[in-house]
All heavy atoms as TSV, in Angstrom:
chain	resi	resn	atom	element	x	y	z
A	1	MET	N	N	2.145	1.344	-2.330
A	1	MET	CA	C	2.681	0.151	-2.923
A	1	MET	C	C	1.552	-0.586	-3.616
A	1	MET	O	O	0.392	-0.419	-3.259
A	1	MET	CB	C	3.412	-0.668	-1.865
A	1	MET	CG	C	2.580	-1.505	-0.951
A	1	MET	SD	S	3.491	-2.380	0.326
A	1	MET	CE	C	4.053	-1.061	1.347
A	2	LYS	N	N	1.905	-1.345	-4.598
A	2	LYS	CA	C	0.902	-2.013	-5.427
A	2	LYS	C	C	0.523	-3.399	-4.920
A	2	LYS	O	O	-0.567	-3.869	-5.189
A	2	LYS	CB	C	1.406	-2.132	-6.861
A	2	LYS	CG	C	1.400	-0.814	-7.587
A	2	LYS	CD	C	-0.011	-0.378	-7.812
A	2	LYS	CE	C	-0.078	0.893	-8.615
A	2	LYS	NZ	N	-1.427	1.386	-8.715
A	3	ASN	N	N	1.424	-4.092	-4.222
A	3	ASN	CA	C	1.132	-5.440	-3.755
A	3	ASN	C	C	1.358	-5.560	-2.262
A	3	ASN	O	O	2.291	-4.974	-1.724
A	3	ASN	CB	C	2.026	-6.465	-4.475
A	3	ASN	CG	C	1.669	-6.570	-5.938
A	3	ASN	OD1	O	0.516	-6.721	-6.277
A	3	ASN	ND2	N	2.664	-6.485	-6.785
A	4	ALA	N	N	0.503	-6.324	-1.620
A	4	ALA	CA	C	0.630	-6.654	-0.203
A	4	ALA	C	C	0.391	-8.163	-0.094
A	4	ALA	O	O	0.308	-8.852	-1.103
A	4	ALA	CB	C	-0.373	-5.873	0.628
A	5	ARG	N	N	0.282	-8.661	1.129
A	5	ARG	CA	C	-0.005	-10.094	1.276
A	5	ARG	C	C	-1.106	-10.281	2.309
A	5	ARG	O	O	-1.297	-9.459	3.184
A	5	ARG	CB	C	1.241	-10.873	1.645
A	5	ARG	CG	C	1.843	-10.530	2.964
A	5	ARG	CD	C	3.061	-11.416	3.219
A	5	ARG	NE	N	3.747	-11.018	4.412
A	5	ARG	CZ	C	3.453	-11.429	5.640
A	5	ARG	NH1	N	2.475	-12.276	5.821
A	5	ARG	NH2	N	4.134	-11.011	6.676
A	6	LEU	N	N	-1.811	-11.382	2.166
A	6	LEU	CA	C	-2.887	-11.698	3.101
A	6	LEU	C	C	-2.284	-12.176	4.423
A	6	LEU	O	O	-1.284	-12.894	4.425
A	6	LEU	CB	C	-3.799	-12.770	2.523
A	6	LEU	CG	C	-4.574	-12.359	1.269
A	6	LEU	CD1	C	-5.359	-13.542	0.737
A	6	LEU	CD2	C	-5.495	-11.200	1.567
A	7	PRO	N	N	-2.870	-11.807	5.547
A	7	PRO	CA	C	-2.278	-12.166	6.839
A	7	PRO	C	C	-2.332	-13.651	7.174
A	7	PRO	O	O	-1.444	-14.161	7.854
A	7	PRO	CB	C	-3.082	-11.355	7.849
A	7	PRO	CG	C	-4.304	-10.937	7.156
A	7	PRO	CD	C	-4.026	-10.955	5.691
A	8	ASP	N	N	-3.319	-14.373	6.688
A	8	ASP	CA	C	-3.454	-15.766	7.093
A	8	ASP	C	C	-2.827	-16.756	6.110
A	8	ASP	O	O	-2.419	-17.841	6.488
A	8	ASP	CB	C	-4.930	-16.119	7.294
A	8	ASP	CG	C	-5.782	-15.741	6.110
A	8	ASP	OD1	O	-5.269	-15.091	5.187
A	8	ASP	OD2	O	-6.960	-16.103	6.112
A	9	SER	N	N	-2.690	-16.375	4.840
A	9	SER	CA	C	-2.194	-17.344	3.867
A	9	SER	C	C	-0.916	-16.910	3.153
A	9	SER	O	O	-0.382	-17.664	2.373
A	9	SER	CB	C	-3.270	-17.605	2.820
A	9	SER	OG	O	-3.535	-16.419	2.108
A	10	TYR	N	N	-0.432	-15.715	3.406
A	10	TYR	CA	C	0.792	-15.186	2.790
A	10	TYR	C	C	0.711	-15.095	1.273
A	10	TYR	O	O	1.720	-15.002	0.609
A	10	TYR	CB	C	2.018	-16.002	3.203
A	10	TYR	CG	C	2.303	-15.919	4.671
A	10	TYR	CD1	C	1.902	-16.935	5.524
A	10	TYR	CD2	C	2.964	-14.825	5.200
A	10	TYR	CE1	C	2.156	-16.855	6.882
A	10	TYR	CE2	C	3.222	-14.738	6.557
A	10	TYR	CZ	C	2.823	-15.751	7.385
A	10	TYR	OH	O	3.064	-15.665	8.725
A	11	LEU	N	N	-0.487	-15.135	0.721
A	11	LEU	CA	C	-0.650	-14.981	-0.721
A	11	LEU	C	C	-0.572	-13.497	-1.089
A	11	LEU	O	O	-1.095	-12.651	-0.371
A	11	LEU	CB	C	-1.998	-15.544	-1.170
A	11	LEU	CG	C	-2.160	-17.054	-1.060
A	11	LEU	CD1	C	-3.589	-17.445	-1.408
A	11	LEU	CD2	C	-1.173	-17.762	-1.963
A	12	PRO	N	N	0.059	-13.164	-2.214
A	12	PRO	CA	C	0.111	-11.763	-2.624
A	12	PRO	C	C	-1.262	-11.290	-3.086
A	12	PRO	O	O	-2.017	-12.038	-3.704
A	12	PRO	CB	C	1.118	-11.755	-3.773
A	12	PRO	CG	C	1.136	-13.143	-4.272
A	12	PRO	CD	C	0.802	-14.037	-3.109
A	13	VAL	N	N	-1.582	-10.053	-2.755
A	13	VAL	CA	C	-2.852	-9.470	-3.168
A	13	VAL	C	C	-2.571	-8.083	-3.742
A	13	VAL	O	O	-1.985	-7.232	-3.084
A	13	VAL	CB	C	-3.870	-9.436	-2.003
A	13	VAL	CG1	C	-3.363	-8.657	-0.833
A	13	VAL	CG2	C	-5.196	-8.893	-2.461
A	14	PRO	N	N	-2.933	-7.853	-5.013
A	14	PRO	CA	C	-2.714	-6.533	-5.611
A	14	PRO	C	C	-3.766	-5.538	-5.130
A	14	PRO	O	O	-4.866	-5.921	-4.720
A	14	PRO	CB	C	-2.848	-6.798	-7.108
A	14	PRO	CG	C	-3.689	-8.016	-7.206
A	14	PRO	CD	C	-3.411	-8.826	-5.975
A	15	ALA	N	N	-3.413	-4.272	-5.172
A	15	ALA	CA	C	-4.355	-3.213	-4.798
A	15	ALA	C	C	-5.397	-3.092	-5.905
A	15	ALA	O	O	-5.075	-2.781	-7.046
A	15	ALA	CB	C	-3.612	-1.906	-4.607
A	16	ALA	N	N	-6.645	-3.384	-5.568
A	16	ALA	CA	C	-7.742	-3.368	-6.534
A	16	ALA	C	C	-9.048	-3.145	-5.780
A	16	ALA	O	O	-9.091	-3.279	-4.555
A	16	ALA	CB	C	-7.788	-4.691	-7.292
A	17	PRO	N	N	-10.121	-2.827	-6.463
A	17	PRO	CA	C	-11.394	-2.602	-5.774
A	17	PRO	C	C	-11.915	-3.833	-5.042
A	17	PRO	O	O	-12.662	-3.715	-4.078
A	17	PRO	CB	C	-12.365	-2.196	-6.882
A	17	PRO	CG	C	-11.591	-2.063	-8.119
A	17	PRO	CD	C	-10.212	-2.545	-7.888
A	18	THR	N	N	-11.502	-5.023	-5.462
A	18	THR	CA	C	-11.989	-6.248	-4.824
A	18	THR	C	C	-11.071	-6.727	-3.695
A	18	THR	O	O	-11.342	-7.754	-3.086
A	18	THR	CB	C	-12.110	-7.365	-5.866
A	18	THR	OG1	O	-10.836	-7.556	-6.484
A	18	THR	CG2	C	-13.146	-7.002	-6.916
A	19	ALA	N	N	-10.000	-6.009	-3.423
A	19	ALA	CA	C	-9.051	-6.409	-2.375
A	19	ALA	C	C	-9.654	-6.170	-0.980
A	19	ALA	O	O	-10.533	-5.323	-0.820
A	19	ALA	CB	C	-7.761	-5.611	-2.521
A	20	PRO	N	N	-9.173	-6.896	0.028
A	20	PRO	CA	C	-9.669	-6.671	1.388
A	20	PRO	C	C	-9.202	-5.304	1.898
A	20	PRO	O	O	-8.234	-4.743	1.377
A	20	PRO	CB	C	-9.027	-7.805	2.197
A	20	PRO	CG	C	-7.836	-8.201	1.417
A	20	PRO	CD	C	-8.178	-7.964	-0.016
A	21	PRO	N	N	-9.868	-4.751	2.907
A	21	PRO	CA	C	-9.502	-3.409	3.382
A	21	PRO	C	C	-8.147	-3.344	4.091
A	21	PRO	O	O	-7.536	-2.289	4.131
A	21	PRO	CB	C	-10.626	-3.029	4.337
A	21	PRO	CG	C	-11.277	-4.308	4.704
A	21	PRO	CD	C	-11.063	-5.257	3.570
A	22	CYS	N	N	-7.676	-4.452	4.645
A	22	CYS	CA	C	-6.390	-4.475	5.343
A	22	CYS	C	C	-5.573	-5.670	4.879
A	22	CYS	O	O	-6.116	-6.704	4.537
A	22	CYS	CB	C	-6.586	-4.578	6.854
A	22	CYS	SG	S	-7.342	-3.136	7.573
A	23	ALA	N	N	-4.245	-5.505	4.901
A	23	ALA	CA	C	-3.333	-6.587	4.524
A	23	ALA	C	C	-2.014	-6.366	5.258
A	23	ALA	O	O	-1.922	-5.500	6.133
A	23	ALA	CB	C	-3.134	-6.608	3.018
A	24	ILE	N	N	-0.993	-7.132	4.894
A	24	ILE	CA	C	0.312	-7.073	5.533
A	24	ILE	C	C	1.355	-6.603	4.513
A	24	ILE	O	O	1.364	-7.062	3.371
A	24	ILE	CB	C	0.713	-8.460	6.079
A	24	ILE	CG1	C	-0.340	-8.976	7.053
A	24	ILE	CG2	C	2.086	-8.437	6.715
A	24	ILE	CD1	C	-0.472	-8.168	8.317
A	25	CYS	N	N	2.251	-5.721	4.944
A	25	CYS	CA	C	3.324	-5.233	4.081
A	25	CYS	C	C	4.328	-6.361	3.850
A	25	CYS	O	O	4.795	-6.979	4.805
A	25	CYS	CB	C	4.016	-4.041	4.724
A	25	CYS	SG	S	5.447	-3.449	3.809
A	26	PRO	N	N	4.702	-6.638	2.601
A	26	PRO	CA	C	5.653	-7.719	2.342
A	26	PRO	C	C	7.091	-7.358	2.733
A	26	PRO	O	O	7.940	-8.228	2.832
A	26	PRO	CB	C	5.541	-7.950	0.836
A	26	PRO	CG	C	5.025	-6.667	0.295
A	26	PRO	CD	C	4.181	-6.061	1.366
A	27	HIS	N	N	7.363	-6.088	2.965
A	27	HIS	CA	C	8.717	-5.648	3.289
A	27	HIS	C	C	9.008	-5.657	4.780
A	27	HIS	O	O	10.075	-6.077	5.207
A	27	HIS	CB	C	8.969	-4.251	2.726
A	27	HIS	CG	C	8.792	-4.172	1.246
A	27	HIS	ND1	N	9.732	-4.615	0.354
A	27	HIS	CD2	C	7.755	-3.717	0.499
A	27	HIS	CE1	C	9.297	-4.432	-0.872
A	27	HIS	NE2	N	8.096	-3.899	-0.814
A	28	CYS	N	N	8.053	-5.159	5.590
A	28	CYS	CA	C	8.321	-5.020	7.027
A	28	CYS	C	C	7.354	-5.806	7.901
A	28	CYS	O	O	7.575	-5.927	9.099
A	28	CYS	CB	C	8.279	-3.549	7.428
A	28	CYS	SG	S	6.635	-2.808	7.329
A	29	GLY	N	N	6.249	-6.315	7.355
A	29	GLY	CA	C	5.287	-7.069	8.141
A	29	GLY	C	C	4.271	-6.211	8.864
A	29	GLY	O	O	3.491	-6.714	9.661
A	30	GLY	N	N	4.250	-4.915	8.595
A	30	GLY	CA	C	3.291	-4.008	9.222
A	30	GLY	C	C	1.937	-4.053	8.538
A	30	GLY	O	O	1.785	-4.579	7.428
A	31	VAL	N	N	0.944	-3.487	9.179
A	31	VAL	CA	C	-0.408	-3.451	8.635
A	31	VAL	C	C	-0.505	-2.338	7.595
A	31	VAL	O	O	-0.044	-1.214	7.822
A	31	VAL	CB	C	-1.435	-3.215	9.762
A	31	VAL	CG1	C	-2.845	-3.095	9.199
A	31	VAL	CG2	C	-1.369	-4.329	10.779
A	32	VAL	N	N	-1.088	-2.664	6.449
A	32	VAL	CA	C	-1.356	-1.678	5.403
A	32	VAL	C	C	-2.849	-1.669	5.116
A	32	VAL	O	O	-3.533	-2.677	5.267
A	32	VAL	CB	C	-0.555	-1.960	4.111
A	32	VAL	CG1	C	0.920	-1.717	4.315
A	32	VAL	CG2	C	-0.777	-3.356	3.607
A	33	VAL	N	N	-3.358	-0.500	4.736
A	33	VAL	CA	C	-4.778	-0.354	4.427
A	33	VAL	C	C	-4.919	0.022	2.954
A	33	VAL	O	O	-4.044	0.659	2.370
A	33	VAL	CB	C	-5.461	0.705	5.327
A	33	VAL	CG1	C	-5.512	0.235	6.756
A	33	VAL	CG2	C	-4.754	2.034	5.232
A	34	LEU	N	N	-6.019	-0.389	2.366
A	34	LEU	CA	C	-6.295	-0.110	0.960
A	34	LEU	C	C	-6.795	1.317	0.830
A	34	LEU	O	O	-7.725	1.726	1.524
A	34	LEU	CB	C	-7.339	-1.092	0.424
A	34	LEU	CG	C	-7.671	-0.983	-1.053
A	34	LEU	CD1	C	-6.445	-1.319	-1.898
A	34	LEU	CD2	C	-8.822	-1.896	-1.404
A	35	ARG	N	N	-6.159	2.083	-0.046
A	35	ARG	CA	C	-6.569	3.463	-0.289
A	35	ARG	C	C	-6.879	3.609	-1.769
A	35	ARG	O	O	-6.459	2.803	-2.585
A	35	ARG	CB	C	-5.433	4.427	0.079
A	35	ARG	CG	C	-4.945	4.340	1.499
A	35	ARG	CD	C	-5.929	4.915	2.492
A	35	ARG	NE	N	-6.270	6.285	2.209
A	35	ARG	CZ	C	-5.717	7.342	2.803
A	35	ARG	NH1	N	-4.783	7.181	3.700
A	35	ARG	NH2	N	-6.105	8.555	2.486
A	36	ARG	N	N	-7.579	4.674	-2.101
A	36	ARG	CA	C	-7.885	4.944	-3.496
A	36	ARG	C	C	-7.757	6.434	-3.754
A	36	ARG	O	O	-7.971	7.257	-2.869
A	36	ARG	CB	C	-9.257	4.448	-3.894
A	36	ARG	CG	C	-10.367	5.116	-3.157
A	36	ARG	CD	C	-11.703	4.590	-3.563
A	36	ARG	NE	N	-12.518	5.746	-3.926
A	36	ARG	CZ	C	-13.648	5.678	-4.573
A	36	ARG	NH1	N	-14.118	4.522	-4.928
A	36	ARG	NH2	N	-14.306	6.752	-4.875
A	37	ARG	N	N	-7.394	6.751	-4.983
A	37	ARG	CA	C	-7.223	8.144	-5.374
A	37	ARG	C	C	-7.850	8.326	-6.744
A	37	ARG	O	O	-7.615	7.548	-7.654
A	37	ARG	CB	C	-5.740	8.490	-5.437
A	37	ARG	CG	C	-5.467	9.898	-5.904
A	37	ARG	CD	C	-3.999	10.219	-5.889
A	37	ARG	NE	N	-3.552	10.215	-4.513
A	37	ARG	CZ	C	-2.425	9.652	-4.098
A	37	ARG	NH1	N	-1.633	9.044	-4.954
A	37	ARG	NH2	N	-2.073	9.683	-2.844
A	38	LYS	N	N	-8.664	9.361	-6.852
A	38	LYS	CA	C	-9.304	9.681	-8.135
A	38	LYS	C	C	-8.550	10.837	-8.759
A	38	LYS	O	O	-8.294	11.844	-8.127
A	38	LYS	CB	C	-10.758	10.082	-7.908
A	38	LYS	CG	C	-11.432	10.636	-9.134
A	38	LYS	CD	C	-12.587	9.802	-9.541
A	38	LYS	CE	C	-13.379	10.419	-10.665
A	38	LYS	NZ	N	-12.628	10.692	-11.860
A	39	GLY	N	N	-8.169	10.669	-10.009
A	39	GLY	CA	C	-7.486	11.726	-10.731
A	39	GLY	C	C	-8.450	12.815	-11.159
A	39	GLY	O	O	-9.660	12.741	-10.927
A	40	MET	N	N	-7.910	13.817	-11.777
A	40	MET	CA	C	-8.740	14.925	-12.251
A	40	MET	C	C	-9.470	14.541	-13.533
A	40	MET	O	O	-9.009	13.694	-14.298
A	40	MET	CB	C	-7.873	16.150	-12.490
A	40	MET	CG	C	-7.221	16.661	-11.223
A	40	MET	SD	S	-6.153	18.060	-11.504
A	40	MET	CE	C	-7.345	19.283	-11.973
A	41	ASN	N	N	-10.586	15.169	-13.779
A	41	ASN	CA	C	-11.404	14.978	-14.973
A	41	ASN	C	C	-11.832	13.530	-15.132
A	41	ASN	O	O	-12.487	12.975	-14.278
A	41	ASN	CB	C	-10.675	15.492	-16.210
A	41	ASN	CG	C	-10.385	16.975	-16.111
A	41	ASN	OD1	O	-11.141	17.698	-15.478
A	41	ASN	ND2	N	-9.316	17.408	-16.713
A	42	ASP	N	N	-11.439	12.885	-16.212
A	42	ASP	CA	C	-11.885	11.522	-16.496
A	42	ASP	C	C	-10.832	10.472	-16.184
A	42	ASP	O	O	-10.906	9.350	-16.673
A	42	ASP	CB	C	-12.298	11.395	-17.963
A	42	ASP	CG	C	-13.535	12.228	-18.253
A	42	ASP	OD1	O	-14.334	12.421	-17.320
A	42	ASP	OD2	O	-13.692	12.678	-19.401
A	43	ASP	N	N	-9.832	10.808	-15.380
A	43	ASP	CA	C	-8.802	9.829	-15.026
A	43	ASP	C	C	-9.421	8.723	-14.188
A	43	ASP	O	O	-10.336	8.961	-13.396
A	43	ASP	CB	C	-7.674	10.484	-14.227
A	43	ASP	CG	C	-6.807	11.384	-15.090
A	43	ASP	OD1	O	-6.885	11.262	-16.321
A	43	ASP	OD2	O	-6.073	12.194	-14.523
A	44	PRO	N	N	-8.942	7.499	-14.344
A	44	PRO	CA	C	-9.509	6.385	-13.574
A	44	PRO	C	C	-9.088	6.454	-12.102
A	44	PRO	O	O	-8.153	7.166	-11.731
A	44	PRO	CB	C	-8.920	5.148	-14.245
A	44	PRO	CG	C	-7.661	5.633	-14.866
A	44	PRO	CD	C	-7.903	7.058	-15.272
A	45	VAL	N	N	-9.759	5.668	-11.290
A	45	VAL	CA	C	-9.426	5.569	-9.866
A	45	VAL	C	C	-8.205	4.682	-9.721
A	45	VAL	O	O	-8.118	3.617	-10.341
A	45	VAL	CB	C	-10.621	4.987	-9.076
A	45	VAL	CG1	C	-10.257	4.773	-7.626
A	45	VAL	CG2	C	-11.825	5.902	-9.200
A	46	THR	N	N	-7.243	5.113	-8.901
A	46	THR	CA	C	-6.025	4.355	-8.640
A	46	THR	C	C	-6.096	3.786	-7.232
A	46	THR	O	O	-6.393	4.514	-6.282
A	46	THR	CB	C	-4.788	5.267	-8.759
A	46	THR	OG1	O	-4.777	5.842	-10.060
A	46	THR	CG2	C	-3.518	4.492	-8.516
A	47	TYR	N	N	-5.839	2.497	-7.082
A	47	TYR	CA	C	-5.826	1.840	-5.781
A	47	TYR	C	C	-4.387	1.558	-5.377
A	47	TYR	O	O	-3.550	1.227	-6.214
A	47	TYR	CB	C	-6.622	0.536	-5.831
A	47	TYR	CG	C	-8.106	0.776	-5.959
A	47	TYR	CD1	C	-8.699	0.918	-7.203
A	47	TYR	CD2	C	-8.899	0.873	-4.827
A	47	TYR	CE1	C	-10.050	1.160	-7.320
A	47	TYR	CE2	C	-10.253	1.106	-4.938
A	47	TYR	CZ	C	-10.828	1.244	-6.174
A	47	TYR	OH	O	-12.170	1.479	-6.285
A	48	PHE	N	N	-4.098	1.702	-4.069
A	48	PHE	CA	C	-2.755	1.447	-3.558
A	48	PHE	C	C	-2.844	1.094	-2.080
A	48	PHE	O	O	-3.848	1.359	-1.416
A	48	PHE	CB	C	-1.838	2.656	-3.781
A	48	PHE	CG	C	-2.336	3.935	-3.140
A	48	PHE	CD1	C	-1.877	4.333	-1.902
A	48	PHE	CD2	C	-3.260	4.739	-3.788
A	48	PHE	CE1	C	-2.320	5.498	-1.316
A	48	PHE	CE2	C	-3.715	5.910	-3.211
A	48	PHE	CZ	C	-3.244	6.292	-1.961
A	49	TRP	N	N	-1.775	0.484	-1.575
A	49	TRP	CA	C	-1.680	0.124	-0.161
A	49	TRP	C	C	-0.850	1.178	0.561
A	49	TRP	O	O	0.162	1.640	0.042
A	49	TRP	CB	C	-1.006	-1.233	0.003
A	49	TRP	CG	C	-1.790	-2.359	-0.573
A	49	TRP	CD1	C	-1.536	-3.005	-1.737
A	49	TRP	CD2	C	-2.953	-2.975	-0.023
A	49	TRP	NE1	N	-2.459	-3.994	-1.945
A	49	TRP	CE2	C	-3.345	-3.993	-0.911
A	49	TRP	CE3	C	-3.693	-2.773	1.129
A	49	TRP	CZ2	C	-4.444	-4.801	-0.675
A	49	TRP	CZ3	C	-4.796	-3.580	1.348
A	49	TRP	CH2	C	-5.167	-4.572	0.461
A	50	ARG	N	N	-1.268	1.548	1.779
A	50	ARG	CA	C	-0.532	2.521	2.573
A	50	ARG	C	C	-0.434	2.012	4.002
A	50	ARG	O	O	-1.375	1.435	4.526
A	50	ARG	CB	C	-1.258	3.860	2.554
A	50	ARG	CG	C	-0.591	4.898	3.408
A	50	ARG	CD	C	-1.284	6.210	3.279
A	50	ARG	NE	N	-0.388	7.109	2.602
A	50	ARG	CZ	C	-0.730	8.267	2.127
A	50	ARG	NH1	N	-1.969	8.687	2.228
A	50	ARG	NH2	N	0.145	9.042	1.557
A	51	HIS	N	N	0.709	2.251	4.652
A	51	HIS	CA	C	0.885	1.832	6.041
A	51	HIS	C	C	-0.151	2.513	6.933
A	51	HIS	O	O	-0.472	3.679	6.741
A	51	HIS	CB	C	2.289	2.170	6.536
A	51	HIS	CG	C	3.316	1.209	6.043
A	51	HIS	ND1	N	3.972	1.367	4.854
A	51	HIS	CD2	C	3.783	0.061	6.583
A	51	HIS	CE1	C	4.805	0.357	4.682
A	51	HIS	NE2	N	4.706	-0.455	5.699
A	52	GLN	N	N	-0.671	1.779	7.881
A	52	GLN	CA	C	-1.725	2.266	8.747
A	52	GLN	C	C	-1.208	3.337	9.699
A	52	GLN	O	O	-0.177	3.169	10.343
A	52	GLN	CB	C	-2.305	1.106	9.553
A	52	GLN	CG	C	-3.465	1.491	10.418
A	52	GLN	CD	C	-4.017	0.291	11.163
A	52	GLN	OE1	O	-3.334	-0.694	11.355
A	52	GLN	NE2	N	-5.248	0.382	11.572
A	53	ASP	N	N	-1.905	4.445	9.769
A	53	ASP	CA	C	-1.643	5.529	10.720
A	53	ASP	C	C	-0.197	6.011	10.688
A	53	ASP	O	O	0.395	6.306	11.735
A	53	ASP	CB	C	-2.016	5.110	12.136
A	53	ASP	CG	C	-3.492	4.805	12.273
A	53	ASP	OD1	O	-4.284	5.375	11.506
A	53	ASP	OD2	O	-3.846	3.995	13.133
A	54	ASN	N	N	0.389	6.071	9.497
A	54	ASN	CA	C	1.742	6.598	9.328
A	54	ASN	C	C	2.785	5.836	10.134
A	54	ASN	O	O	3.769	6.396	10.599
A	54	ASN	CB	C	1.770	8.087	9.686
A	54	ASN	CG	C	2.812	8.827	8.922
A	54	ASN	OD1	O	3.370	8.326	7.960
A	54	ASN	ND2	N	3.090	10.037	9.353
A	55	ARG	N	N	2.604	4.560	10.318
A	55	ARG	CA	C	3.560	3.720	11.046
A	55	ARG	C	C	4.601	3.151	10.107
A	55	ARG	O	O	4.486	3.273	8.895
A	55	ARG	CB	C	2.824	2.584	11.750
A	55	ARG	CG	C	1.895	3.090	12.812
A	55	ARG	CD	C	1.263	1.962	13.557
A	55	ARG	NE	N	0.341	2.514	14.543
A	55	ARG	CZ	C	-0.509	1.790	15.220
A	55	ARG	NH1	N	-0.560	0.495	15.041
A	55	ARG	NH2	N	-1.313	2.367	16.079
A	56	ASN	N	N	5.620	2.543	10.668
A	56	ASN	CA	C	6.691	1.884	9.919
A	56	ASN	C	C	7.329	2.840	8.904
A	56	ASN	O	O	7.472	2.525	7.728
A	56	ASN	CB	C	6.178	0.633	9.216
A	56	ASN	CG	C	5.614	-0.370	10.175
A	56	ASN	OD1	O	4.670	-0.061	10.892
A	56	ASN	ND2	N	6.178	-1.539	10.215
A	57	ARG	N	N	7.735	4.001	9.376
A	57	ARG	CA	C	8.298	5.021	8.491
A	57	ARG	C	C	9.632	4.606	7.880
A	57	ARG	O	O	10.053	5.165	6.884
A	57	ARG	CB	C	8.429	6.336	9.237
A	57	ARG	CG	C	7.064	6.896	9.628
A	57	ARG	CD	C	7.186	8.243	10.267
A	57	ARG	NE	N	7.815	9.209	9.397
A	57	ARG	CZ	C	7.172	10.060	8.627
A	57	ARG	NH1	N	5.865	10.044	8.598
A	57	ARG	NH2	N	7.823	10.922	7.892
A	58	SER	N	N	10.317	3.623	8.464
A	58	SER	CA	C	11.602	3.207	7.911
A	58	SER	C	C	11.489	1.965	7.016
A	58	SER	O	O	12.491	1.360	6.689
A	58	SER	CB	C	12.586	2.937	9.046
A	58	SER	OG	O	12.103	1.884	9.858
A	59	CYS	N	N	10.295	1.603	6.620
A	59	CYS	CA	C	10.085	0.427	5.772
A	59	CYS	C	C	10.702	0.653	4.396
A	59	CYS	O	O	10.587	1.735	3.819
A	59	CYS	CB	C	8.591	0.152	5.637
A	59	CYS	SG	S	8.201	-1.189	4.504
A	60	ASN	N	N	11.339	-0.374	3.848
A	60	ASN	CA	C	11.947	-0.285	2.525
A	60	ASN	C	C	10.915	-0.222	1.407
A	60	ASN	O	O	11.251	0.132	0.291
A	60	ASN	CB	C	12.875	-1.471	2.291
A	60	ASN	CG	C	14.101	-1.399	3.153
A	60	ASN	OD1	O	14.508	-0.326	3.564
A	60	ASN	ND2	N	14.686	-2.537	3.441
A	61	GLY	N	N	9.674	-0.571	1.687
A	61	GLY	CA	C	8.633	-0.534	0.666
A	61	GLY	C	C	8.048	0.844	0.452
A	61	GLY	O	O	7.315	1.073	-0.511
A	62	ARG	N	N	8.376	1.785	1.315
A	62	ARG	CA	C	7.868	3.144	1.161
A	62	ARG	C	C	8.703	3.896	0.148
A	62	ARG	O	O	9.874	3.619	-0.049
A	62	ARG	CB	C	7.919	3.879	2.497
A	62	ARG	CG	C	7.008	3.273	3.533
A	62	ARG	CD	C	7.215	3.976	4.842
A	62	ARG	NE	N	6.686	5.316	4.815
A	62	ARG	CZ	C	5.610	5.728	5.461
A	62	ARG	NH1	N	4.967	4.879	6.223
A	62	ARG	NH2	N	5.184	6.956	5.390
A	63	ASN	N	N	8.089	4.880	-0.481
A	63	ASN	CA	C	8.841	5.751	-1.391
A	63	ASN	C	C	9.553	6.801	-0.565
A	63	ASN	O	O	8.909	7.539	0.184
A	63	ASN	CB	C	7.895	6.425	-2.392
A	63	ASN	CG	C	7.314	5.440	-3.358
A	63	ASN	OD1	O	7.933	4.429	-3.660
A	63	ASN	ND2	N	6.120	5.715	-3.848
A	64	HIS	N	N	10.850	6.878	-0.704
A	64	HIS	CA	C	11.633	7.849	0.037
A	64	HIS	C	C	12.097	8.950	-0.919
A	64	HIS	O	O	12.657	8.651	-1.978
A	64	HIS	CB	C	12.849	7.185	0.685
A	64	HIS	CG	C	12.477	6.159	1.689
A	64	HIS	ND1	N	11.991	6.483	2.929
A	64	HIS	CD2	C	12.487	4.820	1.654
A	64	HIS	CE1	C	11.744	5.377	3.612
A	64	HIS	NE2	N	12.035	4.352	2.851
A	65	PRO	N	N	11.893	10.216	-0.556
A	65	PRO	CA	C	12.386	11.295	-1.435
A	65	PRO	C	C	13.911	11.345	-1.425
A	65	PRO	O	O	14.562	10.899	-0.477
A	65	PRO	CB	C	11.783	12.550	-0.811
A	65	PRO	CG	C	11.555	12.192	0.606
A	65	PRO	CD	C	11.241	10.715	0.621
A	66	LEU	N	N	14.474	11.873	-2.471
A	66	LEU	CA	C	15.923	12.031	-2.529
A	66	LEU	C	C	16.360	13.075	-1.516
A	66	LEU	O	O	15.740	14.127	-1.390
A	66	LEU	CB	C	16.349	12.460	-3.933
A	66	LEU	CG	C	16.096	11.458	-5.043
A	66	LEU	CD1	C	16.438	12.076	-6.392
A	66	LEU	CD2	C	16.905	10.205	-4.815
A	67	GLN	N	N	17.395	12.782	-0.801
A	67	GLN	CA	C	17.895	13.732	0.190
A	67	GLN	C	C	18.752	14.771	-0.498
A	67	GLN	O	O	19.530	14.469	-1.396
A	67	GLN	CB	C	18.705	13.003	1.254
A	67	GLN	CG	C	17.864	12.045	2.058
A	67	GLN	CD	C	18.687	11.341	3.100
A	67	GLN	OE1	O	19.875	11.554	3.226
A	67	GLN	NE2	N	18.042	10.489	3.867
A	68	SER	N	N	18.595	16.029	-0.069
A	68	SER	CA	C	19.402	17.093	-0.663
A	68	SER	C	C	20.838	17.000	-0.173
A	68	SER	O	O	21.112	16.582	0.945
A	68	SER	CB	C	18.806	18.458	-0.321
A	68	SER	OG	O	18.788	18.630	1.077
A	69	ARG	N	N	21.755	17.385	-1.024
A	69	ARG	CA	C	23.170	17.286	-0.685
A	69	ARG	C	C	23.725	18.596	-0.269
A	69	ARG	O	O	23.429	19.628	-0.589
A	69	ARG	CB	C	23.959	16.748	-1.858
A	69	ARG	CG	C	23.530	15.358	-2.180
A	69	ARG	CD	C	24.294	14.834	-3.355
A	69	ARG	NE	N	23.744	13.530	-3.673
A	69	ARG	CZ	C	24.107	12.829	-4.682
A	69	ARG	NH1	N	25.034	13.264	-5.488
A	69	ARG	NH2	N	23.580	11.684	-4.929
């Protein structure tokens, strides 16, 4: 996810290199950690928030794959 919130002030914080290492998920209130991914070749680094230790699997803020019919 691209945005989280600070635990003490409820201000939104976007995923960026200057963001704190931990924040709160705005959807479920769980702890999220700042992650980064580097693309291949000269692609820029992408920052995003991810739930800590694979918790809160039923959170609405997570990307859910389409279920097969």
